Residue frames as qw, qx, qy, qz and C-alpha x, y, z in Angstrom:
[[0.195, -0.907, 0.321, 0.190, -12.85, 83.77, -17.48],
 [0.841, 0.460, -0.180, 0.219, -9.94, 83.08, -19.76],
 [0.621, -0.685, 0.245, 0.291, -6.54, 82.60, -18.15],
 [0.393, 0.813, -0.416, -0.110, -3.46, 83.83, -20.07],
 [0.953, 0.103, -0.240, 0.151, -1.09, 80.93, -20.86],
 [0.447, 0.489, -0.419, 0.621, 2.03, 82.81, -19.82],
 [0.346, -0.564, 0.357, -0.659, 0.57, 83.71, -16.43],
 [0.929, -0.265, 0.075, -0.246, -0.39, 80.19, -15.59],
 [0.891, 0.227, -0.264, 0.290, 2.80, 78.56, -16.79],
 [0.287, 0.525, -0.426, 0.678, 5.02, 81.00, -15.04],
 [0.462, -0.474, 0.301, -0.686, 2.73, 80.91, -11.96],
 [0.901, -0.097, -0.374, -0.197, 2.52, 77.11, -11.81],
 [0.473, 0.345, -0.663, 0.467, 5.74, 76.87, -9.89],
 [0.212, -0.265, 0.554, -0.760, 3.87, 77.67, -6.65],
 [0.788, -0.033, 0.031, -0.614, 0.93, 75.27, -7.28],
 [0.514, -0.228, 0.826, -0.035, 0.98, 71.64, -6.47],
 [0.081, 0.102, -0.822, -0.554, 0.71, 69.33, -9.51],
 [0.040, 0.429, 0.899, -0.080, -2.58, 67.92, -8.25],
 [0.159, 0.680, 0.337, -0.632, -4.14, 71.49, -8.23],
 [0.175, 0.469, -0.460, -0.734, -3.13, 72.05, -11.82],
 [0.105, -0.044, -0.935, -0.335, -4.49, 68.66, -12.96],
 [0.094, 0.477, 0.793, -0.368, -7.73, 69.29, -11.14],
 [0.244, 0.740, 0.192, -0.597, -8.47, 72.37, -13.13],
 [0.720, 0.435, 0.465, 0.275, -8.88, 71.89, -16.86],
 [0.268, 0.959, 0.000, 0.098, -8.00, 75.44, -17.60],
 [0.369, -0.793, 0.475, 0.094, -4.72, 75.12, -15.70],
 [0.756, -0.052, 0.613, 0.225, -3.91, 71.78, -17.29],
 [0.588, 0.729, 0.304, 0.175, -4.63, 73.28, -20.71],
 [0.058, 0.977, -0.201, 0.031, -2.29, 76.18, -20.02],
 [0.513, -0.566, 0.621, 0.175, 0.56, 73.96, -18.76],
 [0.774, 0.252, 0.543, 0.206, 0.05, 71.71, -21.89],
 [0.445, 0.886, 0.100, 0.078, 0.47, 74.79, -24.16],
 [0.233, -0.876, 0.396, 0.150, 3.99, 75.31, -22.88],
 [0.726, -0.174, 0.609, 0.268, 5.21, 72.21, -24.62],
 [0.223, 0.552, -0.501, -0.628, 6.70, 72.16, -28.10],
 [0.884, 0.281, 0.282, -0.244, 5.02, 69.97, -30.68],
 [0.080, -0.571, 0.739, 0.348, 7.49, 67.79, -32.44],
 [0.917, 0.283, 0.105, -0.260, 7.19, 65.10, -35.16],
 [0.204, -0.524, 0.780, 0.276, 9.34, 62.45, -36.83],
 [0.809, 0.262, -0.405, -0.336, 9.26, 59.65, -39.38],
 [0.775, -0.423, 0.461, -0.091, 9.74, 56.32, -37.52],
 [0.241, -0.410, 0.823, 0.311, 12.18, 53.65, -38.60],
 [0.421, 0.308, 0.851, 0.064, 9.08, 51.86, -40.10],
 [0.121, 0.274, 0.509, 0.807, 8.02, 54.97, -42.10],
 [0.185, -0.748, -0.638, -0.004, 5.23, 56.23, -39.93],
 [0.064, 0.514, -0.076, 0.852, 4.70, 60.02, -39.42],
 [0.530, -0.560, -0.604, 0.205, 4.17, 60.47, -35.65],
 [0.021, -0.752, 0.059, -0.657, 3.85, 63.30, -33.19],
 [0.626, -0.364, -0.524, 0.448, 4.79, 64.12, -29.64],
 [0.195, -0.932, -0.084, -0.293, 5.06, 66.98, -27.07],
 [0.688, 0.121, -0.366, 0.614, 8.46, 68.01, -25.67],
 [0.414, -0.904, -0.080, -0.065, 8.94, 69.79, -22.34],
 [0.613, 0.428, -0.340, 0.571, 12.43, 71.33, -21.89],
 [0.601, -0.643, -0.323, 0.347, 13.91, 71.95, -18.40],
 [0.073, -0.987, 0.105, 0.094, 15.69, 75.13, -17.34],
 [0.243, -0.708, 0.635, 0.189, 19.08, 73.42, -17.23],
 [0.943, 0.332, 0.005, -0.036, 20.44, 71.22, -19.93],
 [0.533, -0.008, -0.773, -0.344, 21.80, 68.73, -20.76],
 [0.585, -0.239, 0.464, -0.621, 19.27, 66.78, -18.67],
 [0.234, 0.024, 0.972, 0.000, 18.19, 63.19, -18.21],
 [0.397, 0.012, -0.469, -0.788, 15.34, 62.29, -20.57],
 [0.370, 0.178, 0.829, -0.379, 11.95, 60.72, -19.83],
 [0.270, -0.080, -0.662, -0.695, 9.58, 59.33, -22.46],
 [0.423, 0.129, 0.583, -0.681, 5.95, 59.47, -21.30],
 [0.146, -0.163, -0.876, -0.429, 3.32, 57.03, -22.79],
 [0.418, -0.180, 0.036, -0.890, -0.35, 58.28, -22.39],
 [0.455, 0.120, 0.749, -0.466, -3.38, 56.60, -20.81],
 [0.325, 0.357, 0.835, 0.262, -6.13, 55.06, -22.84],
 [0.172, 0.825, 0.344, -0.414, -7.67, 58.57, -23.18],
 [0.626, 0.644, 0.128, 0.420, -4.85, 59.67, -25.57],
 [0.489, 0.007, -0.163, 0.857, -2.27, 62.34, -25.36],
 [0.174, -0.850, -0.440, -0.233, -4.39, 64.84, -23.49],
 [0.017, 0.811, -0.231, 0.537, -3.54, 67.94, -21.40],
 [0.776, -0.597, 0.173, -0.107, -3.19, 65.82, -18.21],
 [0.918, 0.042, 0.115, 0.378, -0.33, 63.85, -19.79],
 [0.426, 0.671, -0.003, 0.607, 1.23, 67.00, -21.21],
 [0.353, -0.845, 0.153, -0.373, 0.98, 68.59, -17.80],
 [0.908, -0.363, 0.132, 0.160, 2.84, 65.61, -16.35],
 [0.726, 0.334, 0.073, 0.597, 5.67, 66.25, -19.03],
 [0.043, 0.827, -0.062, 0.557, 5.66, 70.02, -18.02],
 [0.656, -0.717, 0.160, -0.173, 5.99, 69.02, -14.35],
 [0.919, -0.132, 0.140, 0.344, 8.84, 66.63, -15.06],
 [0.523, 0.574, 0.003, 0.629, 10.62, 69.39, -16.95],
 [0.277, -0.849, 0.124, -0.433, 10.19, 71.67, -13.96],
 [0.830, -0.518, 0.206, 0.030, 11.84, 68.91, -11.95],
 [0.186, -0.728, 0.572, 0.328, 14.84, 68.91, -14.39],
 [0.601, 0.082, 0.760, 0.232, 14.00, 66.32, -17.00],
 [0.257, 0.275, -0.522, -0.765, 13.77, 66.58, -20.76],
 [0.456, 0.207, 0.780, -0.375, 10.31, 65.13, -21.04],
 [0.269, 0.143, -0.608, -0.733, 8.66, 63.76, -24.27],
 [0.582, 0.219, 0.625, -0.473, 5.00, 62.74, -24.34],
 [0.031, -0.096, 0.819, 0.565, 4.38, 60.49, -27.28],
 [0.646, 0.238, 0.161, -0.708, 1.07, 60.10, -29.14],
 [0.220, -0.068, 0.955, 0.188, 0.08, 56.54, -30.04],
 [0.368, 0.581, 0.689, -0.228, -3.45, 57.62, -31.31],
 [0.347, 0.291, 0.450, 0.769, -2.46, 59.95, -34.11],
 [0.052, -0.211, -0.024, -0.976, -4.03, 62.93, -32.51],
 [0.543, -0.453, -0.548, -0.447, -7.17, 61.30, -31.24],
 [0.016, 0.096, -0.667, 0.739, -8.22, 62.16, -27.61],
 [0.500, -0.461, -0.570, -0.461, -11.37, 61.26, -25.74],
 [0.174, -0.293, 0.621, -0.705, -12.91, 61.47, -22.39],
 [0.827, -0.034, 0.021, -0.561, -15.52, 58.78, -23.08],
 [0.552, -0.333, 0.763, -0.052, -14.77, 55.22, -21.96],
 [0.812, 0.389, 0.431, -0.060, -16.46, 53.60, -25.00],
 [0.520, 0.835, -0.178, 0.020, -14.33, 55.72, -27.44],
 [0.205, -0.730, 0.649, -0.063, -11.20, 55.04, -25.35],
 [0.758, -0.075, 0.647, -0.035, -11.81, 51.28, -25.55],
 [0.743, 0.647, 0.170, -0.011, -12.09, 51.69, -29.36],
 [0.207, 0.897, -0.387, 0.052, -8.83, 53.68, -29.53],
 [0.444, -0.507, 0.737, -0.057, -6.90, 51.14, -27.43],
 [0.803, 0.166, 0.569, -0.057, -8.34, 48.32, -29.49],
 [0.620, 0.783, 0.048, -0.007, -7.28, 50.04, -32.69],
 [0.125, -0.838, 0.512, 0.143, -3.60, 50.26, -31.77],
 [0.878, 0.374, -0.291, 0.058, -1.33, 48.09, -33.88],
 [0.774, -0.574, 0.132, 0.231, 1.30, 46.54, -31.58],
 [0.736, 0.099, 0.220, 0.633, 4.06, 46.57, -34.15],
 [0.216, 0.747, 0.148, 0.611, 3.34, 50.25, -35.05],
 [0.488, -0.859, -0.001, -0.158, 3.35, 51.24, -31.35],
 [0.829, -0.366, 0.156, 0.394, 6.62, 49.50, -30.79],
 [0.557, 0.441, 0.212, 0.671, 8.11, 51.23, -33.95],
 [0.065, -0.872, -0.097, -0.476, 6.84, 54.65, -32.58],
 [0.628, -0.775, 0.069, 0.001, 8.09, 54.24, -29.09],
 [0.809, -0.200, 0.206, 0.513, 11.43, 52.85, -30.10],
 [0.445, 0.603, 0.224, 0.623, 11.86, 55.62, -32.71],
 [0.224, -0.894, -0.037, -0.385, 11.00, 58.32, -30.21],
 [0.782, -0.585, 0.092, 0.194, 13.26, 56.79, -27.57],
 [0.747, 0.067, 0.185, 0.635, 16.21, 56.84, -29.92],
 [0.180, 0.746, 0.181, 0.615, 15.36, 60.47, -30.96],
 [0.457, -0.863, -0.041, -0.210, 15.07, 61.50, -27.38],
 [0.815, -0.443, 0.123, 0.352, 18.32, 59.81, -26.20],
 [0.635, 0.148, 0.254, 0.714, 20.16, 61.45, -29.05],
 [0.034, 0.931, 0.309, 0.194, 18.65, 64.86, -28.51],
 [0.418, 0.503, -0.292, 0.698, 21.22, 67.69, -28.14],
 [0.341, -0.629, 0.209, -0.666, 19.62, 68.65, -24.80],
 [0.935, -0.289, -0.137, -0.150, 19.74, 65.13, -23.33],
 [0.320, -0.758, 0.561, -0.093, 22.39, 63.90, -20.95],
 [0.400, 0.334, -0.843, -0.136, 22.41, 60.34, -22.18],
 [0.096, 0.095, 0.914, -0.382, 20.34, 58.95, -19.38],
 [0.456, -0.082, -0.374, -0.804, 16.85, 58.03, -20.18],
 [0.234, 0.125, 0.888, -0.376, 13.67, 56.35, -18.77],
 [0.318, -0.289, -0.600, -0.674, 10.10, 55.68, -19.74],
 [0.185, 0.174, 0.685, -0.683, 6.92, 56.12, -17.80],
 [0.308, -0.218, -0.636, -0.673, 3.34, 55.33, -18.59],
 [0.395, 0.037, 0.551, -0.734, -0.16, 55.27, -17.07],
 [0.740, 0.319, 0.362, -0.468, -2.96, 52.80, -17.67],
 [0.841, 0.535, 0.085, -0.002, -2.55, 51.86, -21.32],
 [0.368, 0.808, -0.405, 0.219, 0.89, 53.46, -21.50],
 [0.470, -0.602, 0.608, -0.217, 1.99, 51.54, -18.34],
 [0.903, 0.104, 0.406, -0.091, 1.26, 48.25, -20.13]]
């Protein structure tokens, strides 16, 4: 059974986040509500992220850094939930679009991250987010697993 994106995203308000994250179809639908954005970093890299906009702006901004699996639907769902709570939420991609659910592949992806490039990416996105027209000027970062480090 296929679930229409609009129905899930609009209906998510009544579901606990854990219920959405537990169902890959619901997480996919929530992830589809985000806007794909890109920029060229200060160091010249072309990078991507997913932006979730709250109902009321300007809003405090949160930059999300993904787990070792990559920027998957679960992290995008977290951004959607933060937007529902009133934050301008940006989930950055440090793997250039690569996502996996296999530990061996995740280990390779983590091992392939260039520290200087990741710092350039996160710093550039944070400056972009803080300067966004919908941001209030207040900002924070959050990460899980790889992104928490």
